[in-house]
Structures are given as structure tokens and as C-alpha cells.
C-alpha positions in Angstrom: 2.3 63.8 67.5 4.5 66.9 67.2 2.0 68.7 69.4 2.2 66.1 72.1 6.0 65.9 72.0 6.3 69.7 72.3 3.8 69.8 75.1 5.7 67.1 77.0 8.9 69.0 76.5 7.5 72.2 78.0 5.6 70.4 80.8 8.6 68.3 81.9 10.1 71.0 84.2 6.8 71.2 86.0 6.5 67.5 86.3 10.0 67.4 87.9 9.0 70.1 90.4 5.8 68.2 91.3 7.7 65.0 91.9 10.5 66.6 93.9 8.3 67.9 96.7 9.2 66.3 100.0 6.2 65.4 102.3 7.4 65.2 105.9 3.9 65.3 107.5 0.3 65.0 106.5 -0.2 68.8 106.8 3.0 69.5 105.0 2.1 66.9 102.3 -1.3 68.5 101.7 0.0 72.1 101.5 2.9 71.0 99.4 0.6 69.1 97.1 -1.6 72.2 96.5 1.5 74.3 95.9 3.0 71.8 93.5 -0.3 71.5 91.6 -0.3 75.3 91.2 3.2 75.2 89.9 2.3 72.5 87.3 -0.8 74.4 86.1 1.2 77.7 85.9 4.1 76.1 84.0 1.8 74.2 81.7 -0.2 77.3 81.0 2.9 79.3 80.1 4.0 76.4 77.9 0.7 76.4 76.1 0.9 80.1 75.5 4.4 79.7 74.0 3.4 76.6 72.0 1.8 78.2 68.9 5.0 79.9 67.9 6.8 76.6 68.1 4.1 74.8 66.1 3.9 77.6 63.6 7.7 77.5 63.1 7.5 73.7 62.5 4.7 74.3 60.0 6.7 77.0 58.3 9.6 74.6 57.8 7.2 72.0 56.3 5.6 74.7 54.0 9.0 75.8 52.6 9.0 75.2 48.9 11.8 73.7 46.8 11.3 75.3 43.4 14.2 73.4 41.9 12.6 70.1 42.8 9.2 71.2 41.8 10.2 72.3 38.4 12.1 69.1 37.9 9.6 66.6 39.3 6.4 68.5 40.0 6.7 67.6 43.7 7.2 69.9 46.7 10.8 69.1 47.8 10.3 70.7 51.2 8.8 67.5 52.6 5.7 65.4 52.4 2.7 67.3 51.1 0.8 67.2 54.4 -2.5 68.9 55.3 -0.6 72.1 56.3 1.2 72.3 53.0 -1.9 71.7 51.0 -4.0 74.2 52.9 -1.4 76.9 52.3 -1.3 76.5 48.6 -4.2 77.6 46.5 -4.8 75.9 43.2 -3.3 77.9 40.3 -5.9 79.8 38.3 -5.8 78.2 34.8 -9.3 79.3 33.9 -10.4 75.6 33.6 -13.9 74.8 34.9 -15.0 71.2 34.6 -18.5 70.2 33.7 -20.4 68.6 36.5 -20.5 64.8 36.3 -17.3 64.5 34.2 -13.7 63.5 34.9 -10.3 64.0 33.2 -9.3 60.7 31.6 -6.1 59.3 30.1 -5.7 56.1 28.1 -2.8 53.8 28.3 -1.5 55.4 25.1 -1.5 58.8 26.7 -4.7 60.2 25.1 -6.2 62.8 27.5 -9.8 64.0 27.4 -12.0 66.2 29.4 -15.1 68.3 29.2 -14.9 71.9 30.4 -17.2 74.9 30.5 -16.4 78.4 29.1 -18.4 81.5 28.9 -20.4 82.7 31.9 -22.7 81.3 34.5 -25.7 82.8 32.7 -24.6 81.4 29.3 -22.1 78.5 29.7 -20.8 76.6 26.7 -19.5 73.0 26.9 -16.2 72.2 25.2 -14.5 68.8 24.6 -10.7 68.9 24.8 -8.2 66.2 23.9 -4.5 65.8 23.4 -1.9 63.1 23.6 1.1 63.3 26.0 3.7 60.7 27.0 3.5 61.9 30.6 1.3 60.7 33.5 -1.9 62.6 34.2 -1.5 64.4 37.5 -4.2 64.3 40.1 -4.7 66.3 43.3 -6.1 69.6 44.5 -3.6 71.8 42.8 -4.0 70.3 39.3 -6.7 70.9 36.6 -5.7 69.1 33.4 -1.9 68.5 33.6 0.5 65.8 32.6 4.1 65.7 33.9 7.2 63.6 33.6 8.2 63.1 37.3 11.9 62.6 36.5 12.5 65.5 34.1 9.8 68.0 35.0 8.6 68.2 31.3 4.9 68.7 31.2 1.7 70.0 29.5 -1.3 71.7 31.0 -4.6 73.2 29.9 -5.6 76.8 30.4 -8.5 79.1 29.3 -8.3 82.8 28.7 -10.7 85.6 29.6 -13.3 86.7 27.1 -11.8 87.7 23.7 -14.6 90.2 23.1 -15.2 88.9 19.7 -11.7 89.3 18.5 -10.1 86.6 16.3 -7.0 84.7 17.4 -4.9 86.6 14.9 -6.1 90.0 16.2 -5.3 89.2 19.8 -2.0 90.6 21.2 0.4 88.0 22.5 0.1 89.6 26.0 -3.5 88.5 26.1 -2.5 84.8 26.3 0.5 85.5 28.6 -1.7 87.2 31.1 -3.4 83.9 32.0 -0.1 81.9 32.2 2.0 84.5 34.0 -0.6 86.2 36.2 0.4 86.2 39.9 -2.2 83.4 40.4 -1.3 81.6 37.1 0.3 78.1 36.7 3.8 79.4 36.0 3.6 81.7 39.1 2.8 78.9 41.5 6.0 79.5 43.5 6.6 83.1 42.6 6.4 85.4 39.5 8.6 84.3 36.6 11.2 86.7 35.2 12.5 87.4 31.7 9.2 86.5 30.0 9.7 86.7 26.2 7.5 85.7 23.3 10.0 84.4 20.9 7.6 83.4 18.1 3.9 84.0 17.4 2.3 82.5 14.3 -1.0 81.2 13.0 -0.9 77.5 12.1 -4.0 75.8 10.6 -6.3 78.2 12.2 -4.7 78.1 15.7 -2.4 80.5 17.4 1.1 79.1 18.2 3.5 80.9 20.5 7.0 80.0 21.7 7.8 81.6 25.1 10.9 81.7 27.3 11.0 82.7 30.9 12.9 82.0 34.1 12.0 81.0 37.6 14.0 82.0 40.6 15.4 79.2 42.8 14.6 79.7 46.5 17.5 77.5 47.5 20.3 79.0 45.3 18.8 82.3 44.1 19.7 81.1 40.6 17.5 81.7 37.5 16.1 78.5 36.0 15.4 79.1 32.3 12.4 77.4 30.8 10.7 77.3 27.3 7.1 76.6 26.4 5.0 76.1 23.3 1.5 77.4 23.6 -1.3 76.5 21.2 -4.6 78.4 21.4 -7.9 78.0 19.7 -11.4 79.5 20.1 -14.0 76.8 19.8 -16.9 77.6 17.5 -19.7 79.5 19.2 -17.6 80.6 22.2 -15.7 83.7 23.2 -12.8 82.2 25.2 -9.5 80.9 23.9 -8.6 77.4 25.1 -4.8 76.8 25.4 -2.5 73.8 25.8 0.9 74.6 27.1 3.9 72.2 26.8 7.2 73.1 28.5 10.6 72.0 29.6 13.7 73.5 31.1 15.9 75.2 28.6 18.7 72.6 28.6 16.3 69.8 27.9 14.5 71.9 25.3 17.7 72.0 23.3 18.2 68.3 23.6 14.9 67.2 22.1 12.2 68.3 24.5 11.1 70.9 21.9 10.2 68.1 19.5 8.1 66.3 22.1 6.4 69.5 23.0 5.5 70.2 19.4 4.1 66.8 19.0 1.9 67.4 22.1 0.5 70.7 21.0 -0.1 69.4 17.4 -2.4 66.7 18.9 -4.6 69.3 20.7 -8.2 69.7 19.9 -11.0 71.8 21.5 -14.4 71.5 20.0 -18.0 72.3 21.1 -19.6 69.4 22.9 -22.7 67.7 21.3 -25.8 69.3 22.5 -28.0 67.4 25.0 -31.0 68.1 27.2 -28.8 67.9 30.3 -28.2 71.2 32.2 -24.7 72.6 32.1 -23.4 72.9 35.6 -19.9 73.6 36.9 -18.3 70.9 38.9 -17.9 71.9 42.5 -14.2 71.3 43.5 -14.3 73.2 46.8 -16.6 70.9 48.9 -19.5 73.3 48.6 -17.5 76.4 49.5 -17.8 78.0 46.1 -17.9 77.2 42.4 -15.4 79.4 40.6 -17.2 79.9 37.3 
């Protein structure tokens, strides 16, 4: 519709020129008709050549991102998430690869479960993950396993690290876990790289690694820093060489008002264990309509 409207706008002067030709005689009418047709074609062609910049400008406005709104609600505040917006936003790389034939599920009580693959294409391992969150499970092309509160922006998501090369959770440096989360293609970098990333705490709790992290995102609308705090729990399922993480976060002001307690409850419910062995082949779920399987 935008295309037709813009085309009509640019073609209108030519249409006026065509309609304003006075035909005083048959010969004059015929020559004037040919001349006016040439004018219409020339004007329309020039309009079409100029059109892409106008259309692109409109698309650019639609694709502008409201980071404040996104952090609060998880929704792009720059407008409805149309085809243009979706096409321009790649899915954040969380390291999560789903097993073919499976789906992410959430019960009415908030229990979330999924089956993922870790390892390599040559030697994949299947892992069952579960946790409980009071937020709605998000669906769509930019989400893997993620639950969010649409009103507050509090949320939790799953991530998988690179190979640990045989190191234990305790031996891994905190930066190893942060790399996945704050990488330029990571979940927290969806709208730009975070700043002031600090690991405030790092401990071992019941065989899992628990980290508390603070960081800030820059608001595109006000250029103000938006502080946020996250709890990260990481575990290495038996027989695998990747750490599976659950990350629960909220903005700093809500964190001080009780969101920290909710986040702790979420990460405490996290489990990642090897799937029962079956005769079925382990295949990665194709999420790109046949273009590629990122595993």
C-alpha cells in the first residue's frame, strides 16, 4: 500500500499534464496524445528511479529500535514487527540448538522444558533442560528458550557456551561464560553492545556455577544508560563438554525491589541432564527453512 501511494504521488504531475492537453483537431489530438504519453512515461520512470530511496527511508523508520521499550516489555517499540523489521534482525546467538522433532513447552504452572543438542555435528549429545518461571514463554523467530514479563521486562533465557575443553565449572574463568552472553551477537547485545559489564559474584553452589552480573544498555532515544542485573547458573551435563546456562535478569531498580528474589527462585529450579538414550538419530532442528542448520 505504501508503494502504491508513493507511486501515485510521484505520477500525479504526469497525469495532470496528460489531462491538460487541448485537442483542437484530429491531427493535433494525435500528436498531442503521443507527446503527452511520452511525458507520462518519462515522469513515471523518473519517479520509479527516485522511489527506492523513499521506500528505504520508510523502512528505516519502521526498523528503528526502541531499546527502552524492548528492555521493559521485550517488544520493539519502533512500530509493529513487520516483515521488514524481522528480516533485518538476526536471532541472537545463544548457542541453543533444538533436537529435531521437539518443541519448547510450558505448563500452566510455568514449568518450562526443552530438548537441546550440544557437542558437534559428528558427535552430538542430547540434553533435557527444565526450569520454572512465572513469565510467559516467548515465541517467534528471535527467541530460543526465553520467558518474559511483558509489563516489567523481567525475564529468563537459556544459553550454551562453547566447548569447555575438559575444564570443570570451577576452573573456568568468569569471562568464559560472559563471552556467550555479551558477545556482539549475544542475547544482551541484541540492540547494541552493553557497557559497564561487571561480575559481582562468582561461586559454586551444589555443583553448579552461580554468577551475579551487572551491566548497562544505552538508550537510543535518550542516550541514557539503563542498568540491569542478572543471575547466571551454569552446569555441564554429564558426558558433555559444554556448559548450559540459565540467565534471569531485571532492571536495576526492580532488582532492588524484589526481582532478585524471583530471579534466584528461577535459577534454583534449573536442571540440565543427559536425555535417555534411544535408537532414534540425533538431528538438529532446522529453524531457517532449509537455508542452514547452525549446529
